[in-house]
C-alpha positions, -999 to +999 in steps of 0.1 A: -224+312-364-209+332-335-182+322-311-206+304-287-217+281-315-183+265-317-199+243-291-230+227-306-262+221-287-252+185-283-218+195-268-235+219-244-260+192-233-230+169-225-213+197-205-244+205-185-256+169-181-242+167-145-265+196-135-297+180-149-301+157-119-327+171-095-321+164-058-353+153-040-345+168-007-336+202-023-368+202-044-390+193-014-372+219+007-379+246-019-416+238-019-417+240+019-397+272+021-417+289-007-453+278-004-451+276+034-440+312+041-464+325+014-493+310+032-482+322+066-477+357+053-511+356+036-527+348+069-507+374+087-517+400+061-554+391+067-551+395+105-531+427+101-562+444+085-575+448+120-545+469+128-535+488+097-537+484+059-502+497+057-491+467+078-510+445+053-490+460+025-458+454+044-467+417+046-477+417+009-442+425-003-424+394+010-455+373+004-452+384-033-416+374-033-425+339-021-452+337-047-426+345-074-404+317-060-434+294-061-439+303-097-403+293-105-411+259-090-442+257-112-420+268-142-394+241-135-421+215-132-433+223-167-398+216-180-398+183-160-366+195-143-378+198-107-382+161-099-368+130-115-403+115-115-424+129-144-457+124-124-443+143-094-435+173-117-471+172-130-487+170-096-466+198-080-468+218-112-506+217-112-508+226-075-483+255-077-500+266-109-532+273-088-512+296-065-501+316-096-534+313-115-518+294-143-529+262-161-501+237-161-507+223-196-514+257-211-482+272-197-461+242-206-471+244-242-467+281-247-434+282-228-419+252-247-427+272-279-409+302-265-378+281-258-379+265-293-383+298-311-366+324-289-351+351-312-364+336-344-379+363-365-399+339-386-415+322-356-426+351-333-459+352-315-460+322-292-452+329-255-432+360-264-433+398-259-446+412-292-416+426-310-416+442-344-386+451-365-379+486-376-385+477-412-418+460-403-429+490-383-421+514-412-443+495-435-472+489-411-505+507-412-511+537-389-536+516-368-511+488-363-484+512-353-506+529-327-517+495-313-480+484-311-470+515-293-498+511-269-488+475-262-451+485-257-460+514-234-444+507-200-477+516-182-497+492-203-471+464-202-462+465-165-491+482-147-521+468-166-505+439-184-497+416-155-533+416-142-547+411-177-523+383-184-528+362-153-564+370-144-580+372-179-558+359-207-548+327-190-585+319-184-591+311-221-579+284-244-558+291-275-573+283-308-554+251-315-553+237-279-554+200-275-583+184-256-559+178-226-548+214-226-584+226-228-594+203-200-566+216-178-576+252-184-612+247-175-604+226-145-579+252-133-606+279-137-632+258-118-609+251-089-597+288-087-633+300-088-642+276-060-612+287-038-620+324-045-657+320-036-649+301-004-623+326+007-645+356-003-676+344+015-656+331+045-633+360+051-654+387+035-649+400+000-633+433+010-608+416+033-600+389+007-594+415-021-573+438+002-550+409+009-549+390-023-547+418-049-516+436-035-497+402-032-508+390-066-502+423-083-466+427-069-458+391-078-472+393-113-455+426-120-422+410-109-428+380-131-436+400-162-406+423-156-382+394-153-395+377-185-394+410-204-359+422-194-342+388-199-349+390-236-354+427-244-320+443-240-300+464-264-276+439-279-301+410-280-305+384-306-329+380-335-323+362-367-343+346-395-342+314-416-310+294-415-291+323-398-310+315-365-291+293-342-304+277-309-272+281-290-267+317-301-303+325-292-297+311-257-264+327-250-269+360-268-307+364-267-311+356-230-294+378-204-276+370-172-296+392-148-271+398-120-294+405-091-286+412-054-285+379-036-318+384-018-336+391-051-317+362-068-331+339-041-367+351-044-365+349-082-353+313-080-320+320-099-340+327-131-315+355-137-292+329-151-315+328-180-289+320-206-281+287-188-318+280-185-324+285-222-293+265-231-306+235-210-341+238-195-336+205-177-313+221-152-333+228-120-333+264-108-311+256-077-282+244-100-283+272-125-257+293-107-233+263-104-238+256-141-231+293-149-198+292-130-187+259-146-176+272-179-160+306-189-182+308-220-213+309-199-200+340-181-192+358-214-228+366-221-250+398-220-251+409-184-276+432-168-279+447-134-309+463-117-297+497-129-287+489-164-319+468-170-340+500-167-328+510-201-349+482-215-379+503-209-369+526-237-366+498-264-394+496-289-381+479-321-355+455-333-332+470-360-321+441-383-293+462-398-276+473-366-286+441-347-299+459-317-330+473-300-338+510-306-359+536-290-382+565-300-355+589-312-340+565-337-375+554-348-385+590-356-352+596-373-357+565-395-393+573-404-386+609-413-355+600-433 
């Protein structure tokens, strides 16, 4: 175990217990100041079509920011951390999920698996970015290598991937989904179809798509980027078997994404991802306070907007050097 594991998960739970208590006024305020501005900007973007599409795009940028913030509320609700009342989390989670084209039960299941298995080489595949080790890649078939390289290509992952993920992938049930999860997915699809049809026929399909697609695309791109970069950085964390440790995975395999204050606000403090993985019951508006509460929480992998760009070059995890590597090192290994 590493230095962070001197404190067990139970110890960390005790240390962070005071930050687990959601504040009703703050939570309600976040809903109002996230969903409200999003709807207002959506309407303004629609009316701006009569002036200039460039003005529409100008409205789409902050609208996308508020949609990302709405997604963080949805995300907190799936962890039952946004309200004290379980039912309130479910109701707000289901509603905000519609804004982000996500089924509450489906996301809750896949994301809980992600938290439980983050950085575990033996349990990859659920709610994660597909990551192969260098050794696995060397022994893979040509077809699997090609498919993996296509998947990890930045154009596929960040230009095509976001729309595929939110508009197509999330529309279907996984193989072992429970009846409740299946019901949530299909009910989400039905409600979304109804809303889209009403808006399309009422506002006109061209106008609806010219407003919705830019907003949704920018927001989904931002969401995928945040999820990717917070776990795919050079000195990350991947272990197998008994070597895997939950605390180490949280504090070494989840980055502190030090964003400018405005972007930190729009992203709902999710940049304090190491704290979130350590204790997912801490609501987003207390993550920064929790981060500052203990020196150990500040001694973690830290990324900035500039340094995070390097993550685009990472392709495989090297088990020997315990870091991500790019194309040059891959070619050198394969040839050698």
